[in-house]
GUTILO-296686 format. One record per residue: residue number from 1; residue in one letter; y, z, x of N, C-alpha, C, O, CB in turn. Coordinates in pm, 1 decimal, always signed. Glycine has a CB too. Layout:
    nr   rest        n.y        n.z        n.x       ca.y       ca.z       ca.x        c.y        c.z        c.x        o.y        o.z        o.x       cb.y       cb.z       cb.x
   NUM      A          Y          Z          X          Y          Z          X          Y          Z          X          Y          Z          X          Y          Z          X
...
This chain:
    nr   rest        n.y        n.z        n.x       ca.y       ca.z       ca.x        c.y        c.z        c.x        o.y        o.z        o.x       cb.y       cb.z       cb.x
     1      X     +565.1    -4468.5    -1343.1     +548.6    -4453.9    -1217.3     +650.1    -4278.3    -1172.7     +584.5    -4183.6    -1129.3     +609.5    -4619.2    -1144.4
     2      X     +783.0    -4266.7    -1190.1     +860.2    -4186.8    -1105.8     +855.9    -4017.3    -1231.3     +950.9    -3939.0    -1229.9    +1048.2    -4287.5    -1068.3
     3      X     +766.6    -4000.8    -1297.9     +735.0    -3971.1    -1391.5     +572.1    -3886.1    -1456.3     +536.5    -3791.4    -1526.4     +769.9    -4077.0    -1422.1
     4      X     +515.6    -3999.3    -1373.8     +358.6    -3982.6    -1329.8     +418.6    -3838.8    -1189.4     +385.5    -3720.3    -1193.4     +260.0    -4194.7    -1243.4
     5      X     +497.4    -3896.1    -1096.6     +503.1    -3832.4    -1029.6     +570.4    -3682.9     -976.6     +537.0    -3611.1     -882.3     +508.6    -3901.7    -1000.2
     6      X     +710.0    -3663.5    -1106.5     +734.8    -3498.1    -1120.2     +662.2    -3511.7    -1184.4     +593.2    -3570.7    -1101.2     +851.1    -3411.9    -1161.4
     7      X     +555.8    -3513.3    -1335.3     +396.6    -3488.7    -1403.0     +366.7    -3390.1    -1312.0     +380.0    -3269.8    -1334.3     +270.3    -3624.2    -1403.4
     8      X     +307.3    -3462.3    -1160.3     +206.0    -3474.4    -1087.8     +219.1    -3334.2     -992.8     +128.0    -3252.8     -977.9     +207.4    -3618.6    -1016.1
     9      X     +340.2    -3326.5     -938.5     +427.0    -3245.0     -928.6     +337.1    -3086.3     -973.2     +249.8    -3013.5     -925.9     +555.4    -3301.9    -1021.8
    10      X     +452.5    -3097.7    -1131.1     +512.6    -2955.1    -1178.9     +349.4    -2923.0    -1161.1     +303.1    -2837.5    -1085.6     +611.2    -2930.6    -1362.6
    11      X     +262.7    -3024.5    -1261.0      +87.8    -2916.5    -1256.4      +58.4    -2902.0    -1055.8      +10.2    -2792.0    -1028.8     -121.4    -3066.5    -1365.9
    12      X      +74.9    -2968.8     -963.2      +82.7    -2920.0     -884.9     +120.8    -2788.4     -870.8      +33.9    -2701.8     -859.9     +122.6    -2980.2     -843.3
    13      X     +260.8    -2755.3     -869.1     +272.5    -2602.6     -835.0     +312.3    -2496.3     -931.1     +388.2    -2400.6     -916.1     +364.3    -2587.9     -735.5
    14      X     +216.7    -2550.9    -1071.6     +197.9    -2410.0    -1198.9      +37.1    -2354.5    -1086.9      +10.0    -2245.5    -1036.6     +141.1    -2491.5    -1457.7
    15      X      -31.5    -2478.0    -1085.6     -198.5    -2367.9     -993.7     -178.2    -2352.2     -869.2     -282.7    -2322.4     -811.3     -375.7    -2445.8     -980.4
    16      X      -64.4    -2361.1     -783.9      -41.1    -2346.4     -705.0      +58.4    -2195.5     -747.7      -39.6    -2125.5     -722.2       -8.6    -2471.3     -649.2
    17      X     +162.7    -2093.7     -788.1     +158.7    -2012.5     -828.6      +47.9    -1958.9     -962.1      +85.4    -1858.8    -1023.2     +266.9    -2018.4     -830.5
    18      X      -62.0    -2012.8     -998.1     -215.0    -1952.4    -1103.5     -266.7    -1859.9     -946.9     -303.3    -1743.8     -929.0     -385.8    -2139.5    -1183.7
    19      X     -245.8    -1986.1     -847.5     -325.4    -1928.1     -701.8     -287.9    -1843.3     -680.4     -374.8    -1757.1     -693.9     -326.1    -1982.9     -578.5
    20      X     -143.3    -1780.3     -631.6      -39.8    -1660.4     -600.0      -96.5    -1591.5     -678.1     -211.4    -1562.1     -645.1     +117.0    -1666.2     -621.0
    21      X      -51.9    -1542.7     -795.6      -82.1    -1431.1     -913.8     -188.0    -1402.7     -884.2     -188.1    -1291.5     -831.3      -81.0    -1461.3    -1060.9
    22      X     -404.4    -1501.5     -898.1     -512.2    -1395.6     -914.0     -491.5    -1380.2     -768.1     -606.8    -1337.3     -765.1     -675.9    -1433.4     -979.4
    23      X     -445.3    -1373.2     -615.5     -456.7    -1387.1     -467.5     -408.9    -1141.6     -470.5     -476.8    -1042.1     -445.3     -277.6    -1568.7     -369.3
    24      X     -187.7    -1177.2     -539.1     -162.6    -1094.6     -577.7     -253.9     -921.5     -691.4     -256.4     -798.8     -700.1      -83.0    -1178.5     -607.4
    25      X     -301.0    -1032.8     -740.6     -458.1     -943.4     -874.3     -525.4     -890.8     -784.7     -568.4     -784.6     -829.7     -598.7    -1055.7     -985.5
    26      X     -576.0     -914.4     -628.0     -714.4     -913.5     -616.0     -646.5     -816.4     -496.1     -692.1     -703.3     -479.5     -823.5    -1067.0     -595.3
    27      X     -550.8     -859.4     -425.0     -497.1     -727.3     -348.8     -405.1     -626.0     -388.4     -341.4     -582.0     -292.7     -440.9     -760.3     -244.9
    28      X     -356.4     -535.4     -582.8     -342.2     -462.7     -578.3     -484.0     -383.1     -687.1     -493.1     -272.1     -739.5     -209.3     -469.7     -583.5
    29      X     -583.5     -512.9     -683.9     -747.2     -424.8     -690.5     -783.3     -316.6     -552.3     -790.9     -193.7     -553.8     -895.8     -566.5     -684.3
    30      X     -805.3     -430.1     -414.2     -840.0     -411.7     -257.6     -726.8     -180.2     -342.2     -761.6      -69.4     -383.0     -700.7     -612.6      -63.9
    31      X     -563.8     -282.2     -304.2     -508.4     -182.1     -232.9     -549.7      -21.5     -364.7     -599.9      +86.2     -332.5     -311.0     -237.5     -197.1
    32      X     -514.8      -56.1     -474.5     -649.6      +54.3     -569.7     -732.7     +135.2     -482.3     -708.7     +222.6     -398.9     -782.5      -41.6     -661.0
    33      X     -853.0      +71.5     -533.2     -917.6     +123.8     -406.7     -927.7     +191.7     -272.9    -1001.1     +285.8     -242.7     -939.6      +73.9     -384.6
    34      X     -814.0     +107.5     -175.1     -814.7     +132.2      -62.9     -764.3     +262.3      -74.2     -763.5     +334.8      +25.3     -755.7      +43.0      +14.8
    35      X     -715.5     +307.8     -199.1     -550.3     +409.7     -269.5     -672.8     +544.4     -299.7     -638.0     +662.5     -298.3     -427.5     +315.4     -495.5
    36      X     -823.1     +498.4     -327.1     -935.5     +573.6     -385.3    -1028.7     +593.6     -358.3    -1125.0     +629.6     -426.1     -967.5     +556.3     -460.9
    37      X    -1012.5     +562.6     -192.7    -1130.7     +606.6      -89.8    -1093.2     +729.8       +7.2    -1169.3     +807.7      +64.6    -1169.1     +475.7      +10.7
    38      X     -928.3     +722.2       +7.9     -850.7     +791.7     +115.4     -777.1     +889.2      +35.7     -658.3     +920.5      +42.2     -753.1     +696.4     +205.3
    39      X     -888.4     +939.5      -55.7     -794.0     +971.4     -183.6     -899.5    +1105.1     -146.2     -837.2    +1211.1     -152.9     -790.0     +859.2     -369.6
    40      X    -1089.9    +1128.2      -96.9    -1155.5    +1072.5     -124.3    -1172.3    +1233.7       -8.1    -1220.1    +1344.9      +14.6    -1171.8     +906.6     -135.6
    41      X    -1097.0    +1135.2      +24.2    -1077.5    +1165.6     +224.1    -1026.6    +1299.8     +291.9    -1039.0    +1390.3     +374.4     -949.5    +1058.6     +294.6
    42      X     -983.7    +1260.3     +226.4     -877.9    +1442.2     +179.5     -857.7    +1514.2     +108.9     -787.8    +1615.4     +108.9     -773.7    +1468.6     +168.1
    43      X     -953.7    +1441.0       +0.4    -1042.6    +1577.2      -71.5    -1128.9    +1646.9      -52.1    -1152.2    +1759.9      -94.9    -1091.1    +1570.8     -155.2
    44      X    -1190.6    +1572.3      +25.1    -1340.9    +1616.7      +99.9    -1190.4    +1748.3     +250.5    -1185.9    +1866.0     +286.2    -1489.2    +1373.3     +215.2
    45      X    -1129.0    +1653.4     +271.4    -1032.2    +1724.0     +355.3    -1004.7    +1911.2     +277.0    -1015.2    +2021.2     +331.3     -868.3    +1605.2     +351.0
    46      X     -978.5    +1883.7     +174.7     -909.7    +2035.0     +145.3    -1033.1    +2106.4     +112.0    -1020.3    +2228.8     +115.0     -786.8    +2047.9       +9.1
    47      X    -1142.7    +2064.8      +82.8    -1238.4    +2126.9      +31.5    -1303.1    +2172.8     +143.0    -1418.5    +2203.5     +113.0    -1311.9    +2055.8      -55.8
    48      X    -1276.9    +2192.1     +267.3    -1321.3    +2244.4     +385.0    -1222.7    +2237.9     +457.5    -1203.3    +2134.9     +522.0    -1426.4    +2191.2     +441.0
    49      X    -1106.9    +2380.9     +468.4     -974.1    +2398.4     +445.4     -996.0    +2445.8     +694.2    -1059.1    +2538.9     +744.2     -918.4    +2572.2     +258.9
    50      X     -936.3    +2364.4     +748.6     -968.8    +2425.4     +921.1     -751.8    +2390.0     +952.5     -694.4    +2328.0     +862.9    -1151.2    +2255.2    +1072.5
    51      X     -692.5    +2423.0    +1040.4     -555.0    +2360.1    +1043.2     -552.9    +2233.1    +1030.5     -493.2    +2175.1     +939.8     -484.8    +2382.9    +1152.6
    52      X     -672.7    +2131.6    +1195.9     -640.7    +2041.2    +1156.1     -754.3    +1999.2    +1054.4     -849.4    +1951.3    +1116.1     -604.9    +1967.2    +1256.1
    53      X     -766.6    +2001.1     +968.9     -878.6    +1921.1     +900.0     -657.6    +1931.8     +785.6     -594.6    +1826.1     +782.5    -1119.4    +2033.3     +826.8
    54      X     -606.6    +2032.3     +732.6     -506.6    +2083.8     +688.3     -356.9    +1910.7     +711.9     -291.6    +1873.8     +614.3     -493.2    +2259.0     +796.3
    55      X     -342.7    +1850.2     +837.4     -284.9    +1728.1     +921.9     -351.9    +1669.3     +841.4     -292.1    +1645.4     +736.5     -302.0    +1696.5    +1081.0
    56      X     -501.4    +1619.5     +849.9     -543.8    +1530.0     +823.5     -481.4    +1505.8     +724.0     -404.8    +1409.5     +721.9     -649.7    +1526.4     +823.9
    57      X     -494.3    +1567.0     +643.0     -544.5    +1609.3     +423.2     -332.3    +1590.8     +418.9     -295.1    +1565.3     +304.3     -662.9    +1916.5     +347.6
    58      X     -222.6    +1600.3     +514.7     -171.2    +1538.1     +522.1     -120.1    +1455.5     +516.1      -23.6    +1433.5     +443.0     -175.3    +1543.5     +535.8
    59      X     -181.5    +1369.9     +608.3     -200.9    +1219.2     +634.7     -275.6    +1112.9     +582.0     -262.3     +992.8     +605.7     -234.1    +1208.5     +731.9
    60      X     -362.9    +1174.1     +501.4     -436.0    +1066.1     +430.5     -310.5    +1077.3     +336.3     -220.6     +994.1     +348.7     -609.3    +1090.7     +366.9
    61      X     -299.8    +1196.8     +224.4     -181.9    +1204.3     +146.9      -60.6    +1072.8     +177.7      -69.8     +967.9     +114.0     -122.6    +1355.6     +181.7
    62      X      +40.0    +1091.4     +271.4     +111.0    +1035.9     +329.3      +23.7     +865.1     +272.9      +34.9     +797.5     +170.6     +122.6    +1102.8     +491.7
    63      X      -40.7     +853.2     +370.8     -145.6     +702.2     +393.0     -169.0     +646.8     +178.9     -148.4     +533.7     +134.9     -388.1     +780.4     +508.0
    64      X     -214.2     +770.4      +95.5     -202.9     +652.5       -8.0      -51.8     +634.5      -99.4       -2.1     +558.1     -182.1     -330.1     +680.2     -120.0
    65      X      -11.4     +784.9       -7.8     +152.5     +735.9      -92.4     +194.8     +492.5      -55.4     +215.8     +385.8     -113.0     +353.4     +895.9      +59.9
    66      X     +174.9     +572.9     +108.7     +261.9     +398.8     +173.9     +192.8     +300.1      +55.6     +261.6     +214.3       +0.4     +191.2     +319.6     +394.9
    67      X      +27.3     +323.2      +16.1      -40.1     +167.8       -2.9       -0.2     +160.6     -210.1      -10.6      +73.2     -296.1     -286.7     +169.3      +59.4
    68      X      +65.6     +368.8     -207.2      +87.0     +282.0     -396.4     +196.0     +278.2     -357.4     +147.0     +168.0     -332.8      +64.1     +359.8     -579.6
    69      X     +362.2     +285.0     -302.9     +454.9     +212.5     -324.4     +382.1      +21.5     -286.1     +430.1      -78.4     -339.6     +587.0     +286.0     -223.6
    70      X     +259.6      +18.4     -181.8     +231.0     -130.6     -179.5     +226.7     -200.1     -347.4     +273.0     -295.4     -410.2      +70.5     -149.5      -95.3
    71      X     +131.3      -71.7     -368.3     +117.8     -171.0     -506.2     +206.9     -108.0     -627.1     +150.8      -84.2     -734.1      -58.6     -180.3     -565.6
    72      X     +298.9      -90.1     -615.9     +359.9      -87.7     -699.0     +445.9     -249.6     -680.9     +465.7     -324.2     -776.9     +426.1      +49.2     -697.2
    73      X     +495.7     -285.5     -514.5     +569.3     -390.3     -497.8     +512.2     -482.8     -584.5     +563.1     -553.1     -671.7     +580.2     -431.4     -366.9
    74      X     +321.7     -462.9     -519.9     +272.9     -589.9     -657.5     +303.9     -620.0     -852.2     +331.8     -699.2     -942.2     +108.3     -565.6     -662.0
    75      X     +284.1     -539.0     -828.2     +272.0     -495.5     -973.0     +438.7     -567.4    -1062.3     +456.7     -632.5    -1165.3     +258.5     -284.9     -969.8
    76      X     +573.9     -484.4     -904.7     +681.2     -560.6     -973.3     +618.9     -690.8    -1030.7     +588.2     -724.7    -1145.0     +802.4     -594.3     -872.1
    77      X     +608.1     -779.8     -852.2     +578.3     -971.9     -886.4     +557.4     -961.2     -899.5     +559.0     -864.2     -823.7     +556.0    -1088.7     -873.4
    78      X     +389.3     -915.0    -1034.4     +279.9     -988.4    -1129.6     +432.7     -952.5    -1246.8     +490.6    -1049.6    -1295.6      +65.2     -890.1    -1162.8
    79      X     +483.8     -802.3    -1280.5     +547.5     -839.0    -1404.5     +700.6     -928.5    -1395.0     +764.5     -921.7    -1500.0     +567.7     -697.3    -1479.6
    80      X     +745.1     -983.9    -1319.7     +840.1    -1072.6    -1256.4     +989.4    -1014.5    -1304.2    +1082.3    -1047.6    -1377.9     +810.2    -1236.0    -1304.1
    81      X     +947.5     -894.3    -1204.0    +1062.9     -772.4    -1194.0    +1172.2     -802.4    -1042.8    +1093.6     -749.3     -964.4     +960.1     -591.6    -1172.1
    82      X    +1264.9     -837.4     -970.9    +1348.4     -909.7     -957.2    +1281.6     -775.5     -836.4    +1241.6     -662.1     -862.6    +1493.5     -959.2    -1051.9
    83      X    +1290.4     -836.4     -723.6    +1232.7     -725.2     -566.8    +1332.3     -635.6     -476.9    +1414.1     -695.0     -406.6    +1169.6     -831.8     -431.7
    84      X    +1328.0     -486.3     -476.9    +1430.4     -375.8     -469.5    +1344.0     -354.2     -294.6    +1245.2     -384.0     -227.6    +1423.7     -216.6     -628.5
    85      X    +1458.7     -288.4     -295.8    +1452.5     -253.1     -110.9    +1376.0     -107.7      -83.7    +1344.2      -70.8      +29.4    +1641.5     -230.1      -31.0
    86      X    +1353.4      -37.7     -194.3    +1375.7      +95.7     -207.8    +1239.1     +118.2     -166.9    +1230.6     +155.8      -50.0    +1428.6     +154.0     -346.7
    87      X    +1096.8     +102.8     -247.3     +985.6     +106.3     -196.4     +978.4     +100.8      -27.1     +918.6     +186.8      +37.6     +921.3       +3.7     -262.7
    88      X    +1072.7      -52.8      +54.5    +1013.7      -60.2     +210.7    +1074.5     +106.0     +240.2    +1012.5     +198.1     +293.5    +1099.9     -219.8     +337.9
    89      X    +1170.6     +106.7     +203.4    +1208.8     +199.9     +273.9    +1146.8     +347.8     +288.8    +1130.6     +406.9     +395.6    +1316.6     +201.7     +239.3
    90      X    +1113.6     +398.4     +152.7    +1038.9     +511.0     +153.0     +888.1     +467.3     +260.9     +853.1     +552.8     +342.2    +1007.1     +552.1      -23.2
    91      X     +837.1     +382.1     +256.0     +741.2     +315.8     +347.3     +744.6     +373.0     +444.7     +652.8     +443.3     +487.0     +753.1     +191.0     +377.2
    92      X     +922.0     +341.2     +535.0     +932.2     +339.4     +674.7     +911.7     +499.0     +699.7     +849.7     +548.4     +793.8    +1079.1     +270.2     +731.3
    93      X     +955.5     +545.3     +629.8    +1041.3     +686.5     +630.8     +884.3     +792.7     +648.0     +869.0     +898.9     +708.3    +1161.4     +718.9     +439.7
    94      X     +795.0     +717.1     +574.6     +638.3     +842.5     +590.5     +597.1     +753.5     +664.9     +582.5     +817.2     +769.2     +508.9     +897.7     +447.9
    95      X     +567.0     +649.9     +687.3     +521.1     +568.1     +823.0     +538.2     +632.2     +942.1     +472.8     +608.8    +1043.7     +593.3     +441.5     +844.6
    96      X     +656.4     +741.4     +927.0     +779.5     +781.6    +1045.3     +704.5     +926.7    +1116.5     +694.9     +968.0    +1232.1     +973.3     +828.8     +952.4
    97      X     +645.3     +992.1     +943.8     +619.8    +1093.1     +964.2     +472.6    +1178.7     +960.2     +436.0    +1295.4     +974.4     +697.3    +1122.2     +904.0
    98      X     +397.1    +1014.5     +925.0     +244.8    +1019.9     +951.3     +245.1    +1026.8    +1109.6     +173.0    +1104.5    +1172.3     +154.1     +878.7     +886.7
    99      X     +358.2     +913.0    +1184.1     +380.1     +933.4    +1224.6     +389.5    +1036.3    +1370.4     +341.5    +1009.7    +1480.6     +394.4     +905.8    +1156.7
   100      X     +461.4    +1151.0    +1333.3     +467.3    +1251.1    +1407.8     +432.1    +1371.2    +1395.0     +495.0    +1474.9    +1415.5     +549.3    +1257.9    +1432.3
   101      X     +255.9    +1340.8    +1335.6     +142.8    +1451.8    +1230.9      +87.2    +1420.3    +1345.9     +155.7    +1510.4    +1394.3      +53.4    +1422.1    +1052.5
   102      X      +23.1    +1375.2    +1445.7      -57.8    +1368.0    +1547.1       +4.8    +1421.9    +1630.7      -77.0    +1487.6    +1695.1     -102.1    +1258.3    +1582.4
   103      X     +128.2    +1439.4    +1682.1     +200.5    +1486.9    +1766.2     +177.1    +1618.5    +1725.1     +119.8    +1677.9    +1816.4     +330.1    +1436.8    +1774.4
   104      X     +193.1    +1678.9    +1643.3     +237.0    +1805.3    +1599.7      +67.0    +1926.1    +1577.8      +70.4    +2044.9    +1545.8     +339.4    +1762.9    +1430.6
   105      X      -73.2    +1834.7    +1610.9     -166.3    +1894.6    +1624.0     -162.1    +1938.2    +1754.1     -189.9    +2048.6    +1800.7     -263.5    +1834.3    +1586.3
   106      X     -110.3    +1802.3    +1825.0     -209.9    +1813.5    +1981.8      -39.3    +1939.7    +1981.9      -83.2    +2046.4    +2024.8     -243.5    +1595.7    +2155.1
   107      X      +37.3    +1948.5    +1967.2     +176.2    +2055.3    +2026.0      +80.1    +2147.5    +2032.9      +67.3    +2225.3    +2127.5     +334.2    +2104.6    +1921.2
   108      X      +22.5    +2144.1    +1953.2      +11.8    +2322.7    +1795.2     -174.3    +2372.2    +1902.0     -248.2    +2470.1    +1892.1      -50.4    +2219.3    +1457.0
   109      X     -180.8    +2249.6    +1988.8     -280.3    +2294.8    +2004.1     -330.1    +2369.5    +2191.5     -417.6    +2432.8    +2250.7     -352.7    +2175.8    +1941.8
   110      X     -160.0    +2281.6    +2215.8     -207.2    +2326.5    +2390.3     -103.1    +2476.4    +2358.1      -81.1    +2529.7    +2466.8     -129.4    +2174.1    +2575.4
   111      X      -54.1    +2534.0    +2272.8      +52.3    +2589.8    +2256.8      -56.5    +2756.7    +2308.6       -5.5    +2830.0    +2393.4     +139.1    +2553.2    +2080.8
   112      X     -182.9    +2792.4    +2254.8     -258.2    +2838.7    +2216.8     -287.6    +2881.1    +2390.3     -384.2    +2950.9    +2421.2     -341.3    +2759.5    +2112.1
């Protein structure tokens, strides 16, 4: 009876791990798709340059970098590599710069 319970628990655990991996793969695909769309819109901003579109271009590229850092973290999980904090520090710095960008647009338009 005890051996069957252990086998059942182990089977349940393996099933949950497979579901977790499947969700991580779906999340990685969605992150890659989102990054593709963001870079497409960044390319549109680059084709028709103006002061505001260049700021939006930089903003879009920084957002794409954040998504790629998250994607890299998911890939490391799927490869069963150890967790590191470096990408999250990069995400924090990039997010701070993105937060500053809208303020630069307002400051530049007010000074004129």
